[in-house]
N, C-alpha and C positions, 0 to 999 in steps of 0.2 A: 504494499500500499504505499502510495507516495503522501508525503504532508501535504496539507493545504495551509499556507502560510497567511495570517492575518495581518502581519508585519513582517518586513524583512530588512535586515541590517547585514552590512559587510561583517564577515566572520572576524572576530578579533583573536589572534594568537595569544595564549597565556603565556607571557615570559617568565621564566624562573617557575617556582613552585608556589602551593598556597601555604607552605609551611612559615610560621613566625618562630623566629629563632627564641623569642623570649618565652615561648611557651615549651621549648623543647625541654627533656631531661637536663637537669645540671650536672655539672662535673662532679659536685658532691655527692649525687646520687646516680650512680652509673647503672643501678640495677634497671632492666628493661621493663616495661610497663607489661604485665601479662594480660595478653587478649585472648579471649575465647572466641573462635569462629564456629559457628553451628554449620556442620557437614552432614546431612542426613537425608531421609526421603523429603522432598519438597524443594531442594536446592538443583539448580541448572544453570548452564550458561558458564562463559569464561570468566565471570566477575571475581569468584572465589579464589581462583588461581592467581589471577592478575593482581588482587589485593595482596595475596601471600608474597608475590613476587617484589611488589612495592615496599612491604613490610619487612622482608628480607634485607633491604637495602637501607633500612632505617634503623640505626642502632638502639633506638630508645623503644621499639616495640617488639614483643615476642608472641607470634600468634600459634595458638595450639587448636587444632580443631576438636570439638565437642560434639558428641550425640544427643539426641533426643533422651535416650536412657541415661546418660551421664548427668544431663541437666535435672532430671526426676531424681537421680541419686545424689543430689546435693553438690555436685562438682563446681558448680558456678562461684562456690566461696573461695577458690585459688585463683579468681581473675579478678581483674577490676573493671573490665569492659567484655560486653558481649556483642559480637557483630552478626546480624542475621543477614545473609546474602540474598540475591535474587533467585527467583524460581516461582513457586506457588505457594502464596500466603495463606490460603485456607488449607492447603495440604501440609504447610509446616505446622499450623495450629493444631491441626487434627492429629497430627502424627506425636506432637509434644504432650498431648491429652490434657486433661484439666490439671493434673499433678504438675507437669511440667510448666503449663501457663502460669499457675500459681507460684511456682519456683522462681520464676522470672520476675514476677511482679514483687515478690517478696525481696528479691535481690536488689532489684532498683530501687525500692522503698528504702531499704537499708543503706543505701550509698553508692550501689553499683550503677554503671552506666551501659545505655543500650543503644546501639545504632543499627538502625534497620534501612536495609537499600532495597527498593523496588518492593519486591514481595514482603520484605522485612519491613517496610514502611506500612503495606496493608497490614501486617500483623500488629504494628505499634497503634494502630488507629482504634478508634472506639465505635462500636455498634455491631459489629458480627458477633455470631455466636462463638467463634473461635478466634476473636481478636484480643489482644491484651489490655486493651483500653489505657494504655500509658499516655499517649497524647490526647490533648483535648481537642480533637480534630476528627471529622467523619469524612468518609469517601462519598463523595456526590457523582451522579451519573453513573451509577453502578452498572446499569444495562449496557454501557458503551465501554466496558473497561478494556476492551481490546482495540485500542486507539490506533495502534500503528508501531513502528519502529524506525528509528533513524535518529538525526541530529538536529536538535531544537536550541533556539538561542535562550539563555537564562540570565537574568541579572542578579547579582548579589544586592542585598539591602545593605544599608549601613552597618547594621548590626553582623551581616554576613561578611562583609568586608573586613570588620574588626576580628572575628572570629578566624577567618582564615588569612589574615595578614596581607590583604589586597588594598592597593591605593585606591581612592575614589574615583579616579579616571580610567580604571582598569577593572570594572566589575561586570562587563557585558561578555558572556562567554557562551562557547557553543559545546554542548553536551550531549552525549548518547543517551537516548530514552527508549525503553521498550516496555510498553503497556503499564507505566507505573500509575499509582493512584493519584485522582483529582482530590485535593483535599480542601476542606472548609472549616475554619475554626468554630467550635462549638460555644454559642452564646452563654454567658454567664458561667463559664468553667471556673472552678476554684483557682487553677493555675493558669498563668498566661502563656498563650503560645507565641514563641518567638518566630517569626518567618526570616529566614536567612537568605532566601532567594526567590524570585518568581519566574515563571514561564513567560517568555515574551513571544513566542509563537506556539503554534498549536497543532495537533493533530485532530481532523474532523472524521472520524468513522461515520460510515452510511447510517443514515437515520439519526444522528447525533445533531444537537442544537451547536450552531456556531458560537463562540465566544466564551464557551464553559472551562476551558482548559486556558484560554488566555489570561494572563496576568494572576493566575491561581498560584498558590505557594508552592515551590519545587523542593525546598528544603525547610524544615521546621525542627523546632526544639522546645522542650518544657521540662521543667522541674516535676519529678514525681518522688514525693517523699523526700529523703535526703538526695537521691540519685537524679540522673538526668536521662531523657529519652531523646532520640535525635531522629526524625525520619527524613529519609532521602528517596525522593521518587525517581529520578532519572539514575544513571550508571557513570559517575564520575570516576569510579575506579576502573572503567574501561575507556576512559576519554585521555587521549594524550594531552598533557598539559595541565590536566586536572586530577592525576592519579594522587597527589598528595593530600587532596580533600579530605579523604576519610582519616589519615593520619593526623592531620591539622585538627580536625573534629574532636578525636580522641585526647588529643593533648589539652584543647580548650576546656572540655567538661572536667578534665582532671586537674584544671589549674583556677580554681574559683577565684572571682574577684573578692575583696575584702568584704564586700556587702553580702555576696553569696556564701561565703564562709560562715559569716555569723547566722545567715538564715538556716543553713544547714544544720548548724550546732542547735539553733533552737527548735527545730522540728522534732517531733517525737520518733 
């Protein structure tokens, strides 16, 4: 399926990485960040392998694969971050079972960090029987979830530029997309949904209404208890020039601002 672009911009190359040196592990603490990556039924595509390749070149991250059975057995306690990659969100949620989903929610509530990419973003959303309800955001236009695959323009918000170490004049980037969720914030939610990027182009599948995807959130984050949940609809881990985005996200959620640190300490 070819994309229908409502807006068209010249593709801007992403010079350098998105990593912010100030967020990297310090020399005083050389121990790599232990990151669990779900690898079980419901995962597909090149994303997991490409993320592992990127992380292998990043001294401050150590990625270990984890299964649904291990999550149910309490293995998340050995990690600071859980990455749920692309594939099928409903399948991942079903394979985890209620016990595994509850284990992830308890892990994040107690201070762990969840990063969901595409299917993992569906899983982190609120409203499905199998979803984790970590993000105060729901998936809209569910009937047209199979929107298409290809590259779309996305723009980082000021919060996103700060999270990912980008200059204000270089926030418009081209990113691979493959049927990721279209998100809408839940009104009146307890936790604020932080939008880190918007889609500036869209796929319009047959029968769908134009404009639904355009300007909708592409990357979001929110506190959940003492931890963080991050939802990434597209695939930066598969996009040249954006592969450092997920590592940068991990560093950011593990490097709280003074205000965030105070809030985390105050939460039960």
